[in-house]
C-alpha positions as CSV (number, residue, x, y, z in Angstrom):
1,X,58.0,-9.0,-14.1
2,X,55.5,-6.9,-12.4
3,X,51.7,-7.7,-12.5
4,X,51.1,-4.6,-14.8
5,X,53.8,-6.0,-17.2
6,X,52.3,-9.4,-17.2
7,X,48.7,-7.9,-17.8
8,X,50.0,-6.2,-20.8
9,X,51.8,-9.2,-22.1
10,X,48.7,-11.2,-21.7
11,X,46.6,-8.6,-23.7
12,X,49.2,-8.6,-26.4
13,X,49.6,-12.4,-26.6
14,X,45.7,-12.7,-26.9
15,X,45.3,-10.0,-29.5
16,X,43.5,-12.1,-32.0
17,X,41.1,-13.5,-29.4
18,X,40.4,-10.0,-28.0
19,X,40.0,-8.4,-31.6
20,X,36.5,-8.6,-32.1
21,X,35.6,-7.7,-28.4
22,X,37.9,-4.6,-28.7
23,X,36.4,-3.5,-32.0
24,X,32.9,-4.0,-30.8
25,X,33.6,-2.1,-27.7
26,X,35.1,0.6,-29.7
27,X,32.0,0.9,-32.0
28,X,29.8,1.0,-28.9
29,X,31.8,4.0,-27.4
30,X,31.9,5.6,-30.8
31,X,28.1,5.5,-31.3
32,X,27.5,6.6,-27.6
33,X,29.8,9.5,-28.2
34,X,28.4,10.9,-31.3
35,X,24.8,10.7,-29.9
36,X,25.9,12.3,-26.6
37,X,27.8,15.0,-28.7
38,X,24.6,15.8,-30.4
39,X,22.5,15.9,-27.3
40,X,24.7,18.1,-25.6
41,X,25.6,20.3,-28.5
42,X,25.1,24.0,-27.5
43,X,23.0,24.7,-30.6
44,X,20.6,21.9,-29.8
45,X,20.4,22.7,-25.9
46,X,19.7,26.3,-26.5
47,X,16.8,25.6,-28.9
48,X,18.4,27.1,-32.1
49,X,17.6,24.0,-34.2
50,X,14.2,23.3,-35.4
51,X,13.2,19.9,-34.3
52,X,16.0,19.7,-32.0
53,X,14.1,18.7,-28.9
54,X,12.4,15.8,-30.7
55,X,15.7,14.6,-32.1
56,X,17.4,14.8,-28.5
57,X,14.6,12.5,-27.3
58,X,15.1,9.8,-30.0
59,X,18.9,9.9,-29.6
60,X,18.8,9.8,-25.7
61,X,16.8,6.5,-26.1
62,X,19.3,5.2,-28.6
63,X,22.0,6.3,-26.3
64,X,20.6,4.3,-23.3
65,X,20.1,1.3,-25.7
66,X,23.8,1.4,-26.7
67,X,24.8,1.5,-23.0
68,X,22.5,-1.6,-22.1
69,X,23.7,-3.3,-25.0
70,X,27.4,-2.6,-24.1
71,X,26.9,-3.9,-20.6
72,X,25.5,-7.4,-21.6
73,X,27.8,-7.8,-24.5
74,X,31.0,-7.0,-22.4
75,X,29.6,-9.1,-19.5
76,X,29.1,-12.2,-21.9
77,X,32.4,-11.7,-23.8
78,X,34.4,-11.3,-20.6
79,X,32.9,-14.4,-19.2
80,X,33.7,-16.5,-22.2
81,X,37.4,-15.3,-22.3
82,X,37.8,-16.1,-18.6
83,X,36.3,-19.6,-19.0
84,X,38.7,-20.5,-21.9
85,X,41.6,-19.4,-19.6
86,X,40.8,-21.7,-16.6
87,X,43.7,-23.8,-17.3
88,X,46.1,-20.9,-17.2
89,X,44.7,-19.5,-13.9
90,X,44.9,-23.0,-12.5
91,X,48.6,-22.9,-13.4
92,X,49.1,-19.5,-12.0
93,X,47.5,-20.7,-8.7
94,X,49.8,-23.8,-8.5
95,X,52.8,-21.4,-8.8
96,X,51.6,-19.6,-5.7
97,X,49.5,-16.9,-7.2
98,X,46.8,-15.8,-4.6
99,X,43.2,-15.2,-5.4
100,X,43.7,-11.6,-4.6
101,X,46.6,-11.5,-7.1
102,X,44.6,-13.3,-9.7
103,X,41.7,-10.8,-9.4
104,X,44.2,-8.1,-9.7
105,X,45.6,-9.4,-12.9
106,X,42.2,-9.8,-14.4
107,X,41.3,-6.3,-13.4
108,X,44.5,-5.0,-14.9
109,X,43.9,-6.7,-18.1
110,X,40.3,-5.5,-18.4
111,X,41.3,-1.9,-17.4
112,X,43.9,-1.7,-20.2
113,X,41.4,-3.0,-22.7
114,X,38.7,-0.7,-21.6
115,X,40.9,2.3,-21.5
116,X,42.1,1.6,-25.0
117,X,38.6,1.0,-26.3
118,X,37.3,4.2,-24.7
119,X,40.3,6.2,-25.9
120,X,40.0,4.9,-29.7
121,X,36.3,5.0,-29.5
122,X,36.2,8.8,-28.6
123,X,39.1,9.5,-31.1
124,X,37.1,8.0,-33.8
125,X,33.8,9.8,-32.6
126,X,35.7,13.1,-32.8
127,X,36.7,12.2,-36.4
128,X,33.4,11.0,-37.6
129,X,31.1,13.5,-35.5
130,X,31.3,16.0,-38.5
131,X,29.8,13.4,-40.7
132,X,27.1,12.5,-38.2
133,X,26.1,16.3,-37.8
134,X,26.0,16.6,-41.6
135,X,23.6,13.4,-41.9
136,X,21.4,14.8,-38.8
137,X,21.3,18.1,-40.5
138,X,20.3,16.5,-43.8
139,X,17.6,14.4,-42.0
140,X,16.2,17.6,-40.3
141,X,16.2,19.5,-43.4
142,X,18.4,22.3,-42.0
143,X,19.6,25.0,-44.3
144,X,23.1,25.3,-42.6
145,X,24.6,22.0,-41.2
146,X,25.0,21.9,-37.4
147,X,28.5,23.5,-36.7
148,X,31.1,20.9,-35.5
149,X,32.4,21.7,-31.9
150,X,34.2,20.0,-29.3
151,X,31.8,19.2,-26.6
152,X,33.7,18.5,-23.3
153,X,30.6,17.3,-21.5
154,X,30.0,14.6,-24.2
155,X,33.7,13.4,-23.9
156,X,33.4,13.3,-20.0
157,X,30.0,11.5,-20.1
158,X,31.2,8.8,-22.6
159,X,34.4,8.3,-20.8
160,X,33.1,8.0,-17.4
161,X,30.1,5.9,-18.3
162,X,32.0,3.3,-20.1
163,X,34.8,3.3,-17.5
164,X,32.2,2.5,-14.8
165,X,30.5,-0.1,-17.1
166,X,33.8,-1.8,-17.8
167,X,34.6,-1.8,-14.0
168,X,31.4,-3.2,-13.0
169,X,31.7,-6.3,-15.5
170,X,35.3,-6.8,-14.2
171,X,34.1,-6.9,-10.7
172,X,31.4,-9.5,-11.6
173,X,34.0,-11.6,-13.7
174,X,36.7,-11.5,-10.9
175,X,34.1,-12.6,-8.3
176,X,33.4,-15.8,-10.4
177,X,36.9,-16.7,-10.8
178,X,38.0,-16.0,-7.3
179,X,35.5,-18.4,-5.9
180,X,36.8,-21.6,-7.9
181,X,39.5,-23.7,-6.5
182,X,42.7,-24.8,-8.4
183,X,41.3,-28.3,-8.8
184,X,38.2,-26.8,-10.3
185,X,40.1,-24.6,-12.7
186,X,42.3,-27.4,-13.9
187,X,39.5,-30.0,-14.2
188,X,37.4,-27.5,-16.2
189,X,40.0,-27.2,-18.9
190,X,40.5,-31.0,-19.2
191,X,36.8,-32.3,-19.0
192,X,36.1,-34.8,-21.9
193,X,33.5,-33.9,-24.3
194,X,30.7,-36.6,-24.2
195,X,29.2,-37.8,-27.6
196,X,26.2,-35.5,-28.4
197,X,22.8,-37.1,-28.1
198,X,19.6,-35.6,-29.3
199,X,15.9,-36.6,-29.1
200,X,14.1,-37.1,-32.4
201,X,10.8,-36.0,-30.8
202,X,12.2,-32.8,-29.5
203,X,13.9,-32.2,-32.9
204,X,10.4,-32.6,-34.6
205,X,8.7,-30.6,-32.0
206,X,11.2,-27.7,-32.6
207,X,10.5,-27.8,-36.4
208,X,6.7,-27.9,-35.7
209,X,6.9,-25.0,-33.4
210,X,8.8,-22.9,-36.0
211,X,6.6,-23.8,-38.8
212,X,3.5,-23.3,-36.7
213,X,4.6,-19.9,-35.6
214,X,5.2,-19.2,-39.3
215,X,1.7,-20.5,-40.3
216,X,-0.2,-18.2,-37.7
217,X,2.0,-15.1,-38.5
218,X,1.2,-15.5,-42.4
219,X,-2.5,-16.2,-41.8
220,X,-3.5,-13.7,-39.2
221,X,-4.8,-10.4,-40.6
222,X,-5.3,-6.8,-39.3
223,X,-5.2,-6.2,-35.6
224,X,-4.9,-9.9,-35.0
225,X,-1.3,-9.5,-35.9
226,X,-0.7,-7.5,-32.6
227,X,-2.7,-10.0,-30.6
228,X,-0.6,-12.9,-31.9
229,X,2.6,-11.2,-31.7
230,X,3.7,-12.4,-28.1
231,X,2.5,-16.2,-28.5
232,X,4.1,-16.4,-32.0
233,X,7.5,-15.0,-30.8
234,X,7.6,-17.2,-27.7
235,X,6.8,-20.3,-29.8
236,X,9.3,-19.4,-32.4
237,X,12.1,-18.8,-30.0
238,X,11.5,-22.0,-28.2
239,X,11.4,-23.9,-31.6
240,X,14.6,-22.3,-32.7
241,X,16.5,-23.5,-29.6
242,X,15.1,-27.0,-30.1
243,X,16.1,-27.0,-33.8
244,X,19.7,-26.1,-32.9
245,X,20.0,-28.3,-29.9
246,X,18.3,-31.5,-31.2
247,X,17.4,-30.9,-34.8
248,X,20.9,-29.8,-36.0
249,X,22.5,-32.8,-34.1
250,X,20.0,-35.3,-35.7
251,X,20.7,-33.9,-39.1
252,X,24.5,-34.3,-38.7
253,X,24.0,-37.8,-37.3
254,X,22.1,-38.7,-40.5
255,X,24.8,-37.5,-42.6
256,X,27.2,-39.5,-40.6
257,X,25.2,-42.7,-41.5
258,X,25.4,-42.0,-45.2
259,X,28.9,-43.4,-45.3
260,X,29.3,-43.0,-49.2
261,X,29.3,-39.3,-48.8
262,X,30.3,-39.1,-45.2
263,X,33.8,-40.7,-45.9
264,X,34.5,-38.4,-49.0
265,X,37.3,-35.9,-48.7
266,X,37.2,-33.7,-45.5
267,X,33.5,-34.3,-45.0
268,X,34.1,-36.7,-42.1
269,X,36.3,-34.1,-40.2
270,X,33.8,-31.2,-40.8
271,X,30.5,-33.3,-39.8
272,X,32.3,-34.7,-36.7
273,X,33.6,-31.4,-35.6
274,X,30.3,-29.6,-36.4
275,X,28.5,-32.2,-34.3
276,X,30.2,-31.2,-31.2
277,X,30.4,-27.5,-31.9
278,X,26.7,-27.1,-32.7
279,X,25.5,-29.0,-29.7
280,X,27.9,-27.2,-27.3
281,X,26.8,-23.9,-28.6
282,X,22.9,-24.6,-29.3
283,X,21.9,-21.9,-26.8
284,X,24.4,-19.3,-28.4
285,X,23.2,-20.1,-32.0
286,X,19.5,-19.9,-30.9
287,X,20.2,-16.6,-29.2
288,X,22.2,-15.2,-32.4
289,X,19.2,-16.3,-34.7
290,X,16.7,-14.6,-32.5
291,X,18.7,-11.5,-32.1
292,X,19.5,-11.5,-35.9
293,X,15.7,-11.8,-36.5
294,X,14.9,-8.9,-34.1
295,X,17.6,-6.6,-35.7
296,X,16.5,-7.4,-39.2
297,X,12.8,-6.9,-38.3
298,X,13.4,-3.6,-36.5
299,X,15.7,-2.3,-39.5
300,X,13.1,-3.6,-42.0
301,X,10.2,-2.0,-40.1
302,X,11.9,1.4,-40.2
303,X,12.8,1.0,-43.9
304,X,9.3,-0.2,-44.8
305,X,7.4,2.6,-42.9
306,X,9.8,5.2,-44.6
307,X,9.5,4.0,-48.0
308,X,5.7,3.0,-48.0
309,X,4.8,6.5,-46.6
310,X,7.0,8.3,-49.1
311,X,5.5,6.3,-52.0
312,X,1.9,6.7,-50.6
313,X,2.7,10.6,-50.4
314,X,3.9,10.6,-54.0
315,X,0.8,8.8,-55.1
316,X,-1.6,11.0,-53.1
317,X,0.1,14.3,-54.2
318,X,1.2,13.9,-57.9
319,X,2.0,17.8,-58.0
320,X,4.5,19.6,-55.8
321,X,1.9,22.2,-54.8
322,X,-1.7,22.7,-54.8
323,X,-3.5,25.8,-53.1
324,X,-6.9,27.6,-53.4
325,X,-6.8,31.2,-54.3
326,X,-9.7,32.9,-52.8
327,X,-10.9,36.4,-53.8
328,X,-9.5,37.9,-50.5
329,X,-6.0,36.7,-51.3
330,X,-6.0,37.7,-55.0
331,X,-3.5,40.3,-56.2
332,X,0.1,41.0,-54.9
333,X,-0.5,39.9,-51.2
334,X,-1.3,36.6,-49.4
335,X,-1.0,33.0,-50.8
336,X,-1.8,33.7,-54.5
337,X,-0.6,32.6,-57.9
338,X,1.2,35.9,-58.2
339,X,3.1,35.4,-54.8
340,X,4.0,31.8,-55.9
341,X,5.2,32.8,-59.3
342,X,7.5,35.5,-57.8
343,X,8.8,33.0,-55.1
344,X,9.7,30.4,-57.7
345,X,11.3,32.9,-59.9
346,X,13.5,34.2,-57.0
347,X,14.7,30.6,-56.6
348,X,15.3,30.2,-60.4
349,X,12.5,27.5,-60.8
350,X,10.5,27.2,-63.9
351,X,7.3,25.1,-63.1
352,X,6.6,22.2,-65.4
353,X,3.0,22.5,-64.6
354,X,0.9,25.7,-63.9
355,X,-2.8,25.0,-64.1
356,X,-6.0,26.4,-62.4
357,X,-9.6,25.3,-62.2
358,X,-12.6,27.2,-60.7
359,X,-14.2,25.3,-57.7
360,X,-17.1,26.0,-55.5
361,X,-17.2,24.8,-51.9
362,X,-20.8,24.3,-50.6
363,X,-22.4,22.7,-47.7
364,X,-24.9,20.0,-48.7
365,X,-27.7,17.9,-47.4
366,X,-29.4,14.8,-48.7
367,X,-33.0,15.1,-49.9
368,X,-33.9,11.7,-48.5
369,X,-31.9,12.1,-45.3
370,X,-31.9,15.8,-44.3
371,X,-29.7,14.9,-41.2
372,X,-26.8,13.7,-43.5
373,X,-24.8,16.8,-44.2
374,X,-21.2,17.7,-45.4
375,X,-19.3,19.5,-47.8
376,X,-18.9,19.1,-51.6
377,X,-16.9,20.6,-54.4
378,X,-18.3,21.6,-57.7
379,X,-16.3,22.1,-60.9
380,X,-17.1,22.6,-64.6
381,X,-17.2,19.5,-66.7
382,X,-15.4,21.0,-69.6
383,X,-12.8,22.7,-67.5
384,X,-12.2,19.6,-65.5
385,X,-11.7,17.5,-68.8
386,X,-9.2,19.9,-70.1
387,X,-7.2,19.9,-66.8
388,X,-7.3,16.0,-66.7
389,X,-5.9,15.9,-70.3
390,X,-3.1,18.2,-69.2
391,X,-2.2,16.4,-66.2
392,X,-2.8,12.9,-67.7
393,X,-5.4,11.2,-65.5
394,X,-8.7,9.6,-66.3
395,X,-11.8,12.2,-65.9
396,X,-14.4,9.4,-66.0
397,X,-17.2,9.5,-63.3
398,X,-17.0,7.2,-60.4
399,X,-20.6,6.7,-59.8
400,X,-24.2,7.5,-61.2
401,X,-25.2,11.0,-61.8
402,X,-27.5,12.8,-59.2
403,X,-29.3,16.0,-59.1
404,X,-28.3,19.2,-57.1
405,X,-30.5,22.1,-56.2
406,X,-29.1,25.3,-54.7
407,X,-31.2,26.7,-51.6
408,X,-30.2,29.2,-48.9
409,X,-26.4,29.1,-49.6
410,X,-26.3,25.3,-49.5
411,X,-26.8,22.3,-52.0
412,X,-29.7,19.6,-51.7
413,X,-28.2,16.4,-53.2
414,X,-31.0,14.1,-54.9
415,X,-33.5,17.0,-55.2
416,X,-36.3,16.2,-57.5
417,X,-35.3,19.1,-59.8
418,X,-32.0,20.8,-60.4
419,X,-28.7,20.6,-62.0
420,X,-27.4,17.2,-63.1
421,X,-24.0,16.3,-61.5
422,X,-21.6,13.4,-61.7
423,X,-19.3,12.4,-58.9
424,X,-15.4,12.0,-59.8
425,X,-12.3,11.4,-58.0
426,X,-9.5,13.7,-59.2
427,X,-6.0,12.1,-59.4
428,X,-4.1,15.3,-58.4
429,X,-2.8,17.1,-55.4
430,X,-5.7,18.4,-53.3
431,X,-5.8,20.5,-50.0
432,X,-7.5,18.8,-47.2
433,X,-10.5,21.1,-47.3
434,X,-11.6,20.0,-50.8
435,X,-10.2,16.4,-51.0
436,X,-13.6,14.6,-51.1
437,X,-17.0,14.9,-52.8
438,X,-16.3,16.2,-56.1
439,X,-19.0,16.6,-58.5
440,X,-19.1,17.9,-62.3
441,X,-21.8,20.1,-63.7
442,X,-22.2,22.0,-66.9
443,X,-19.8,25.0,-67.0
444,X,-22.5,27.5,-68.2
445,X,-24.9,26.3,-65.3
446,X,-22.1,26.5,-62.7
447,X,-21.3,30.1,-63.7
448,X,-24.9,31.0,-63.3
449,X,-25.2,29.7,-59.6
450,X,-25.8,32.6,-57.1
451,X,-23.1,33.4,-54.5
452,X,-25.1,35.2,-52.0
453,X,-25.4,33.7,-48.5
454,X,-22.5,31.2,-49.0
455,X,-19.8,30.8,-46.5
456,X,-17.0,30.5,-49.2
457,X,-16.9,32.5,-52.6
458,X,-15.9,30.6,-55.8
459,X,-12.2,30.1,-55.7
460,X,-9.5,28.9,-58.1
461,X,-7.5,25.7,-57.5
462,X,-3.9,26.1,-58.6
463,X,-1.7,23.4,-59.5
464,X,2.2,23.8,-59.7
465,X,4.8,21.1,-60.3
466,X,8.7,21.2,-60.7
467,X,11.4,18.7,-60.1
468,X,11.5,17.5,-56.5
469,X,15.3,18.1,-56.4
470,X,14.8,21.8,-56.8
471,X,12.8,22.0,-53.5
472,X,15.2,23.4,-51.0
473,X,14.8,24.6,-47.3
474,X,14.9,28.2,-48.4
475,X,12.2,27.4,-50.8
476,X,10.1,25.9,-48.0
477,X,10.8,29.0,-45.7
478,X,9.4,31.2,-48.4
479,X,6.2,29.2,-48.6
480,X,5.9,29.5,-44.9
481,X,6.4,33.2,-44.9
482,X,3.5,33.4,-47.4
483,X,1.3,31.9,-45.0
484,X,1.4,28.1,-45.8
485,X,1.3,27.0,-42.1
486,X,-1.8,29.1,-41.4
487,X,-3.7,27.8,-44.5
488,X,-3.3,24.2,-43.9
489,X,-6.8,23.3,-45.4
490,X,-6.1,25.4,-48.5
491,X,-2.6,24.2,-49.3
492,X,-1.1,20.9,-49.9
493,X,1.6,19.3,-51.9
494,X,4.3,16.6,-52.3
495,X,7.0,18.6,-50.8
496,X,5.0,19.3,-47.7
497,X,4.4,15.4,-47.2
498,X,8.1,14.8,-48.0
499,X,9.0,17.2,-45.2
500,X,6.5,15.4,-42.8
501,X,7.9,12.0,-43.7
502,X,11.5,13.3,-43.2
503,X,11.0,14.7,-39.9
504,X,8.7,12.0,-38.5
505,X,10.6,8.8,-39.9
506,X,13.8,10.0,-41.3
507,X,15.3,10.6,-37.8
508,X,14.1,7.4,-36.4
509,X,15.4,5.5,-39.4
510,X,18.8,7.3,-39.2
511,X,19.3,6.4,-35.5
512,X,17.7,2.9,-35.7
513,X,20.0,1.7,-38.4
514,X,23.1,2.7,-36.3
515,X,21.6,0.8,-33.3
516,X,20.5,-2.1,-35.4
517,X,24.0,-2.4,-36.9
518,X,25.6,-2.2,-33.5
519,X,23.4,-5.2,-32.3
520,X,24.1,-7.1,-35.5
521,X,27.9,-6.6,-35.1
522,X,27.5,-7.7,-31.6
523,X,25.8,-10.9,-32.6
524,X,28.6,-11.7,-35.1
525,X,31.2,-10.9,-32.5
526,X,29.7,-13.4,-30.1
527,X,30.4,-16.2,-32.6
528,X,33.8,-14.8,-33.1
529,X,34.5,-15.0,-29.4
530,X,33.2,-18.6,-29.1
531,X,35.5,-19.7,-31.9
532,X,38.5,-18.2,-30.5
533,X,37.8,-19.7,-27.0
534,X,38.3,-22.9,-28.9
535,X,41.3,-22.0,-30.6
536,X,43.8,-23.9,-28.5
537,X,41.9,-27.2,-28.8
538,X,41.5,-26.6,-32.5
539,X,45.2,-25.9,-32.9
540,X,46.2,-29.2,-31.1
541,X,43.8,-31.0,-33.3
542,X,45.0,-29.7,-36.5
543,X,48.6,-30.1,-35.5
544,X,48.0,-33.9,-35.0
545,X,46.1,-34.0,-38.4
546,X,49.0,-32.3,-40.2
547,X,51.3,-35.0,-38.8
548,X,48.8,-37.6,-40.2
549,X,49.2,-36.0,-43.6
550,X,46.4,-33.4,-44.0
551,X,47.3,-30.7,-46.4
552,X,47.1,-26.9,-45.9
553,X,44.3,-26.8,-48.4
554,X,42.3,-29.5,-46.7
555,X,42.7,-27.7,-43.4
556,X,41.4,-24.4,-45.0
557,X,38.4,-26.2,-46.4
558,X,37.6,-27.9,-43.1
559,X,37.8,-24.7,-41.2
560,X,35.9,-22.7,-43.7
561,X,33.0,-25.1,-43.9
562,X,32.9,-25.2,-39.8
563,X,33.0,-21.3,-39.6
564,X,30.5,-20.8,-42.5
565,X,28.0,-23.1,-40.6
566,X,28.3,-21.5,-37.3
567,X,28.3,-17.9,-38.7
568,X,25.8,-18.3,-41.6
569,X,23.1,-20.7,-40.4
570,X,22.0,-18.8,-37.4
571,X,21.8,-15.6,-39.6
572,X,19.9,-17.6,-42.2
573,X,17.4,-18.8,-39.8
574,X,17.1,-15.4,-38.1
575,X,16.6,-14.0,-41.8
576,X,13.8,-16.4,-42.3
577,X,12.2,-15.3,-39.1
578,X,12.4,-11.7,-40.0
579,X,11.1,-12.3,-43.6
580,X,7.9,-13.9,-41.9
581,X,7.7,-11.1,-39.4
582,X,7.9,-8.4,-42.0
583,X,5.3,-10.2,-44.1
584,X,3.0,-10.2,-41.2
585,X,3.7,-6.4,-40.9
586,X,2.9,-5.9,-44.6
587,X,-0.5,-7.6,-43.9
588,X,-1.2,-5.2,-41.0
589,X,-0.3,-2.2,-43.3
590,X,-2.0,-3.7,-46.4
591,X,1.5,-3.2,-48.3
592,X,3.5,-5.6,-50.3
593,X,6.8,-5.6,-48.4
594,X,8.7,-8.5,-49.9
595,X,11.0,-6.2,-52.0
596,X,11.7,-3.9,-49.0
597,X,12.3,-7.1,-46.8
598,X,14.9,-8.6,-49.2
599,X,16.8,-5.3,-49.6
600,X,17.2,-5.0,-45.8
601,X,18.1,-8.6,-45.3
602,X,20.5,-8.4,-48.3
603,X,22.3,-5.6,-46.9
604,X,22.8,-7.2,-43.4
605,X,23.6,-10.4,-45.4
606,X,26.6,-8.6,-47.0
607,X,27.8,-7.3,-43.5
608,X,27.6,-10.8,-42.2
609,X,29.5,-12.1,-45.1
610,X,32.2,-9.6,-44.7
611,X,32.5,-10.6,-41.0
612,X,32.7,-14.3,-42.0
613,X,35.4,-13.8,-44.6
614,X,37.3,-11.7,-41.8
615,X,36.9,-14.3,-39.2
616,X,38.0,-16.9,-41.6
617,X,41.1,-15.2,-42.6
618,X,42.0,-14.5,-38.8
619,X,41.2,-17.8,-37.7
620,X,43.4,-19.7,-40.4
621,X,46.4,-17.2,-39.7
622,X,46.0,-18.2,-35.9
623,X,45.9,-22.0,-36.9
624,X,48.9,-21.8,-39.1
625,X,52.0,-23.4,-37.7
626,X,54.8,-21.2,-36.2
627,X,57.6,-20.8,-38.7
């Protein structure tokens, strides 16, 4: 048997052990490729796509994050696999295998795995690239989806980058193995496991650090959240490690002392196994809990920003479109009701709301403080009340009445004599130029106001509303052709804010969720690796227990309880960390984020549960006695 055949045989024989590593590597390659395919797409590089340059920047950052994650992920998992095979390497050395041959064997195994992961990842990337381009096109609001093309540069970049990455990790791994003697390799596989010990004081300190970090995060307000970020994170991470390293051991030791429950069923076996497993992997569990908290917080932040801004925009702009029709734009040309009606008709849209109200934009100065100046908007009280009844909002005044006097094209607010005016805050879509300082006056008095010497003639504020689902990219382009972009102070609407939210946050959320999912799957894979590195010792243990009379059902319950503890406890603690962090974010934004946080954590919990069930099924199959 050649070394190449031996390496292939080892890979096939350890298929279950390598499964999560292989799938996570494939997912990393796939994600890197679809990002690279968009970044190097001819339509993007040539500037044919609106927003393409900003999108390239975001996805380039994500692509670098994927590569960095893949490097450390592969480095850890490769090291874990090699540590679990110390006995095998020691036996090969006793049989005459030189260090050079041992390194070559490891290099061949890792090369076979890396080539397979790169090939499968790129193949899946080619299959899913069309869906990815459709998703990006949707986020960017493109009228026509980005065309699907084979991008050879993306394939070459992905293949070369990951091949070099895997080779670098292989060199590091083989260097570690090559430095150990045969005695060290054989002893590492047979070192006895000492009874776990833990400090009560350190366990209490860990709990206090976590709770103290929570208390600070929940109590701090405003910009204090930013100042407290680094200290709180440091304290909570340290506390998490102490909780797993000492607190979990103390808790399991207390369970052992409750003999009435401890000796019932398979609990003795579960608790005693967990006692060793949790202490041996405390650093790993603390890392996974912290990584889960980071991933959940990042995904939750993207989602919260996206939803809160979208909902805020819907509250600020109840109607789809609001614009000022000025005398110079009246008739068939310019941004006018006539032009808007024609545009909506061409797209087959019948507006649910089509209302107008006359407004006067005037400079003002306060009678008592002449240096205090600004702009105000005047509307007729009767016309405003009719519009409020149609749109369904309260027209009540928001403050005491004042007196307005007209002089030299401006208004004196609080003048001894003049027209009585009451301040209001209209709950409707308003262009930026007339959003604040609304006053209602008698309709007849307003009509009699002179217009000479004013910067703006009286105008009509038009309000249109239609189902948001009817707003298309073609319709938005039609409004742009009418001069919407050139009249930003005179035009506003819900669909404009929706487009801004989509362009500003949609892409970040789209890319961020993929990267978060990658990190999350990687965290779950670390537990999977650790379980399968202990497979041989567990297999020997349960083989002896079967001879003593343990049933397959009891074996299944014991294994399920252990895997559930190591899979779900770090995630549960990480989820609690994320919930507190997102609540602090909500305090900074002054938004209730509990519902959003639970949605994000619930979705990732479903992924974690699926990973747990898959691992349980795979592990039980691996433990089953050969037939």
